[in-house]
N, C-alpha and C positions, 0 to 999 in steps of 0.2 A: 504493500500500500504506500509506503514511503517512496519507493522507486516511481510508482505511477503518478503520485501527486507532484513530485519534483519534475519529472519528465513532462507531464501534461501542462503544468504551469509554465514551463519554459517554452514549450513548443506552441507558439502562438502565430498570429497573423504574419509577423515579419519573417518567420521561418519558412512559411509556405509561399508567401507572395513577394516578400521583399528580398530575402537572401538569394533565391535562385536567379532572379533577373539581374541582380548585382553580379552574380557569379558569371553569367554568360557575357557580361560586358567587360569585366575586369579580372576574371579568374579567382582563384582562392585568395589571392592577395587582397581583393576587394571585400572579402567577407571574413577577415580575420577577427573582427569584432564579434560577429555572430554568424555561425554557431561556435567557432573555436573559443573565443573569449568567454562567452556565456556558459558553455559546457565546462570549461576549465574552472570557472567560478564554483560550480557545484562540487567538482572534484577537490578543490582547495578547501571548501567548507567541510567536506567529509574528513579530509586528512588533518587539518590544522585547527578547526573551530568547533566541530560538532561535539566532540567529547568534553572539551572545556566548558562550553556553554550549557550542555545538557546537565552537567554536574551542579551548575549554579541554580537549577530548578526555578527559572524565571518564566514569566508569562509572555513578555514581549522583549524585543531587542532594546527598546527604550529603558526597560528595567535595569539592564546591564549598565547603561551610562549613568543612571541614578546611583546604583550601588557602588560604582567605581569612582565617579567624579562629582556626584551631587545632582540636585534637582535642576539647576540651571542648564547643565550640559544635557541632561535628560530631555528637557523641553526643546532645546535648540536642535539637537540631533533628530528628535522625533519630527519636528517641523520639516527639516531637510528631507527626511525619509518620506514623509507624506507628500511633499511637493514633487519628489522624484516619480511618484506613481502617476502624476497627471499625464505625462507623455506616454507612459507605457499603456495605461488603460485607454487613453485617447486613440492610440494606434489600433487597439482591438476594436473599438467602437467604429473607427473609420473603416476598418476592414469589413465589419458587419454591414455598414451602409453600402460599400462597394459590392458585396456579394448579392444583396437584395436588388441592387440596381442592375447587375449583370443578369441575374436570373429572370428579371422582368423585362429584359431588353430595353432598359431605360425608362420603362413606364413608371417605376417608383424612383423618386429622387433619392440620392445618397443620404441626405439629411433625414428623410422619412425612415429609411432603412436603419439608420443609426438609432432613432427613437424606438422603433419596434424591437430591434436587437437588444438594446439596453434594458427595456422592460422585461423581456424574456429571461435575461440573466438575473435581474433583480429579484424575480419571484422566488427562485429557490435559494438564493443567498440570504435574503431577509427572513424567509420562513425557516430554512433548515440550518443556516450557519455553517460552521466549518465541517461538520459531519456530512452535510449535503454536498458541500464542495468536494470533499475527499471521495465520496461514493461516485458522484458524477464524473470526477477526474478519472477514476478507475475505468468506468464504462467508456468514456470518451477517448481514452488512450487506446483501448482495444479497437474502437471504430476507426480511429486515426491511423493506427499502424496497419490494420488490414486494408483499409480503403486506399491509402497511399501506396502500399506494396502492390496491390492489384493494378492500380493506375500505372505504376512504373513498368510492370511487365507488358501492359497493353501499349504504352508509349514506345517501348523498345521495339515491339512488333511493328508498329506503324512506321518507325524509322528504318526498318530493315534489319533489325537485330542490335543487341547492345554493343557489338563491336563497332558498328557504324557511329554510334553516339560517342563512344570513347575515342574513336579515331578523330572525330570532329573536335572534341575537347583537346586532344593532343595537338592537332594541327593549329588550333587557335591559341595554343599556349595557356590554356585555362588552369593547368595544374600548378602553375608558378605561384608560390606562396610568399617567398622572400622579396623584400623591396629592392629597388635599385640601390647600389652602394654609394649613395650620397647622404650627407648629414640630414638634409631636410626630409628625404623619403624615409630614412630609418627612424627619425624621431616621431614622424606622423604615424608610421606603422606601429611603433611602441605605444603611442598615445591611443590609437584605435584599439589595440589589443587589451590594454589595461582598463579601458572604460567600463566594460561589462565584467571583465575578469575580476577586478577589485571592487568596482563601484556597486556590483550586485550583492556583495557579501554582507554589508550591513543593511539587509532588507528584511522586513517583517514576514513576508511570505516564505522566504528561505528559513527564517528562524522558526516559524510555525511548523514547518515540515520536520525540522530537526527535533524540536521539542515534543512533537506528537508521537514520536517513536516510543516503543515500549521500553527500550533501554539504549544506553550509549552506543554499543556495537551496531545495533540496528540503525541508529541515526547516522553513524559514520558510513556504514556500507551502503545504505539507501541513497545517500547523497552522492557518493562516488560512482555507484552503478548508474544512477539516474543521469549524472553529468556525462559519463562515457556513452551511454545510450543516446543521449541527445545529440552529441557530436556525430556519432555514427549514422543515426537515422536522418540527421540533417542533410546528408548527401542524397537522400531519396528525392526530395523536391528539386534539388539541383540537377539530378539525372533526368527528371521528367522535363524540365525546361530545356536542357541540352537536347533532348529528343525533339522538343518543339521546334528548335532552331533547325534541326536536320529536316523535319517534315515541312515546316512553313517557310524556310529560307529567309530571304531578306525581309519579308513581312514581319517575322518574329523579331528581328533586330530593330526594325522601325518602332514596333510597339515597346520594346525594351528601352529604347532611347526616349520616346515621347511620354509613355504612361506605363512604366514597367510593371506596376502592380496588377495590370490587367492581362499580362502576357499569359500566365498559367490558366486563369479562368477562360480566356479567349480560346486557347488551344484546346481545352477540354470541350467547350461549347461548340466549336466549329469542326473538330476532327474526330470526336468520339461519340459512340452511341449513347442512348438515354441511360442505360444501366451504369455506364462508366461516369456519366454526369452526376447521377444520384450518389454514387460511391464517393466521387471527388468532393462534391459540396457537403455531403454528410461528414466526411473527414475534415474538411476545412472548417465547418461550423463547430465541430467537436474541438478542434485546436483553438479556435477563437474563444469559445464559451468557457473552456477549462481555464484559459489564461485570464480572461476578464473577470470571472467569478472570484478567483484567488486574489486578483489585484484590486478588486473592490473591497473585499473583506479585510485585507491586511492593513491598509492605511486607516480604516475606520477603527480597527482594534487599537492601533497605536494612538489615535486621537483620544479615544475614551480613556485608555489605561494610563497614558503618559502626559496628557495635557488637561483633559476635562477633570480627571480625579484630583489634580493639583489645585484646580479652581473650586471644585466641590468635593472635598475629601470625605464627606459623610454618606456617600451614596451606598445603598444596599444592592444586593444582586439583581433584584427586579428592575431597579432604576438603571443600573449599568446595562442590562440587556436591552431595555427600551432605548437608552441613549445610543447603544451600538447600532440598533436597527435604524434609528433616525439618521445616524451618521452615514450609514451605507447609502441610504436614499439621497441624502444631501450631497455626498461626494459623487454619486452617480450623476446627479443633475449638473454639478459643476464640470465634471469631465465631459459630459455630453455637450454642454455649451462650448467648452474649450475645443472639442473635436470638430464641432460644426464651424466654429470660428477659424480653425486651422485647416479647413477643408482645402485640399490641394497640396498640403505638405506630405511628403512621402512617409509611409509607415515605418520604413527602416530608420529614417532620420528622427522621427518622433521617439522611437525606442532608444536610439543611440544617445540623444541629448538628455534623456530622462536620468541616466545614471551618472552623469558628470557631477551633479550637485552632491550626491552621496560619496562619490569618489574623493572629492576635495574637502568635504565637510565632516563625514562620519567614519570613513574607513580607518584613518590613522589613529584616532582615539580608541577605536575598537581593537585593532591589532596590537598597538603599543600597550594598551591597558592589560591585554592578556599575556603578552610576552616580554614586557619590560617593567620590572617591579618599581623602577624609579619614576615612572610616568605619574604626573600630578595633575590636579585640577587646573592649575595655572598653565601647565603645558597643553592641556586639552583646549583651553580657551584660546591660547595663542595659535594653536594648530588650526582650529576651525576658522578663526579670524583671518590668519595669513592665507590659508588655502582658498577661501572664498574670495578674498580681496584680489589676490593674484589672478585667479581664474576669471574674475569679472574684467580685469584689465585687458584680457586677451579677446574680449568680445569685439566683433567687427564694428559695432556702433560706437565703441570707445577708442579703439586704436587699431593699427595694422599689424600688431605683434602676432596675432593669430595666423597671419599668412606665412610666417617664418618658423613658428614653433607652436605645437598644440597646447591650447590653454589648459586642458585638463591635466596634462603631464606637468606643466609649470605649477599649477595649483597643488598637485600632489606633492611635488618636491618642496614647495613652500610650507605645506602642512607638516611634513616630516621635520623640516627645519624649525618650525614653530614649536613642535612638541619637544624637541631636544633643548632648545633655548629656554622655553618657558618652564621646563622641569628642572634643568640643571642650573640655570643662572641664579635663582634665589638661593640655592644651596651653596654655590660658590661665593656669593656675596655674604652670606651668613658666616661662612668659615673665615672669610677675609676680615670681618669686623669683630670676630670673637678674639679675646686676648689669648695668647699662647698658654697652653696648660703646662704647669710645672710638675715634673716627674719627681716623686719622692726619692731622696738620696742622690739626686743629680749633682748637688753642690759638692758632696763628699767625693763623688767620682771625679 
């Protein structure tokens, strides 16, 4: 169950519709962020974080920040985590709108599809909570894996066999993963890789899956296997889109350049029989709904547990449950409005930008708090402040620095520097101003 919930949560709209089209345009190098970075995140969580966090017996990731650094850091990091979900959930809702629009041949506007899709997900999240999300994730993962696998076999047959698809990928140099050996290409490659690899670690949905395991070994193994499965199965949609390029030729590349999110749905709708269309859209909706349900519940949980309870500390269980359900509905409405306002923004970019705020603001206090005993609250404050400030400096609206160096990597380096300076400097100053200690018997010696 832990494997299926982690896999199904990660395998969303961008994996099916965004990643494959980016792959046929730029090869594996263009998708280093997702699925490679995202899947590696889950593996790192299992190897280095699951056991330590499980033993703390916390309810949310925000509880860790309160226990380690105090309430101020808890609230600030929780706000950063909640904000990061805006882009991720908006990407799923955008995909829902696109699916309904494609299925109705444009009769239903994407915005209307977004509203209908959001309401469908809200029903079981609000009524059933995390248990409903876990059960539906389990079922949806089966539908997803079976559906996409069958589609891959059929796509290979349309293309004249898998060897033709692999030969096209080889000829187009799509297997190239390493960047060009220039400073700019290397640092942007690293920046893209770490965005989801590290930025997804301090996330409530990941924490929920780790902490819901029956014991620490299950939490660790579930995350590692889920992450590895995600990376491996992420190649299936890429293979299908590569087959689409073989079958559709230049028309496929034109769609990939102009509106790449429609490439895979268009291939299925125009080149495959009705049974395959049903299988594909069933698998796609399973992927989207499993991700959007988890990402609606997680920020709402963080808000109630780590922000609202600080404002209203006397709430009983019934009041907390009601507040959580209201929060889910309100957050869904906010994300829906954001998705409609951002209509036209690529799904891949929405997901990519979502994790930068947690990368520069919440990752360093988490990892240093777990693995560096000298990390202090002052260090966490300076880390968060420096990381976010430097990251913002690289925004194109503020400066041109982002053209030469990735802002998220600069923010992460500043966050580490802030943690070291903020934690060590007070101790150094204290030692400098303390009078030297006299050792007994030193005079006689």
